[in-house]
Every structure is written in C-alpha cells, then in structure tokens.
N, C-alpha and C positions, 0 to 999 in steps of 0.2 A: 551410721547414724542416718536415719530417714528424714527427708524432708517432703512435705506437702506443698503442692501447688494449686491455687485455686484456678481452673480452667474454664469456669463458667462465663458465659460472655452476657452481657446486660443486653436487653431489647435494643436501646438506643445503638449501640456498636454494631449489632446486627443490621439495623435498618441503614445506619451510615455505609457499612461497607456494601449493602445491596445498591443503594444509591450513588456510590462512588463508581461501581462495578457498571451501572447503567449509564451513566455519564462517560465514562472510558468508552463503551462500546458506541455511543452517539458520536463522538470525536473521531474515534478511529473510522467509523462508516464514512463521515463526511470528508475526512482527509483522503481516504481511499478513493471517493469520488472525484476529488479536486485533483488527485495525481492521475486518475483514469482519464479526465478531461484534457489534462495539458499532454498526456501521452497522444490521445486522439488528436489534438490539434497538430503534434508533430508528424503525426502519420499522414495526416491531410496536406501538410506542407511538403512532406517527402513526395507523396502521390503526385504533388502538383508539378514537381521538377520533370525536365525530360530524361530520358535514359542517360544521357552523356555527362548531364550535369549531376546526376544522382551518383553517377559512378566516380566522377572527378572529386566531388566534395566528399563523399562517404565511403566510397569504394564498395558499393553494393548494388545489387540489381534490384528491379521491382520487385520480385518474388522473396527478396530477403528484408523487406522493409519492416514487417511485424516483427521478425526475430531482432532486427537491429534495435527497434524501439523498445522491445521488452526485454532485452538479453538478460537483465539482471533478476527476471522473475523466472526465466526458461531454464529447465534442467537437461542437459545435454547427455 
C-alpha cells in the first residue's frame, strides 16, 4: 500500500522559520558577548592578584590564566 505525504511548505511557514533562525542567531550572539565579558572580567581579576595569591587560591601561574578561564572551550 502506498501513502502520499504532502511536503509542500507554505510561504508563511518559510517566513516564520527564517525569522526564528534570525532571532536565535541574535540571541546566541548576545549571549556569547555576555559570556565573553564575564570571562574578561575574571581574567582581569586574576591578573590583578600577585603571584603567591594566584597560586594559593587557584593553583595556577600567571601564564596559565587564559587556559584556566577558558578551560571548557580549549581542546587539549
């Protein structure tokens, strides 16, 4: 037995899908900016510490700050 499925999309559905994709893109863009800003603030906070405090609180050296802040984004 054969079944026929109508797969034509209406113009309204196409426009709605396009607008949805655009809105999702803008939301993702601004969310990424927000995360980057908070990470930058954290980097500045860590750079303001002296070496002894940095190592005592976080167990890292000054050269490891960026890797420490972006550890979830970096592939090793």
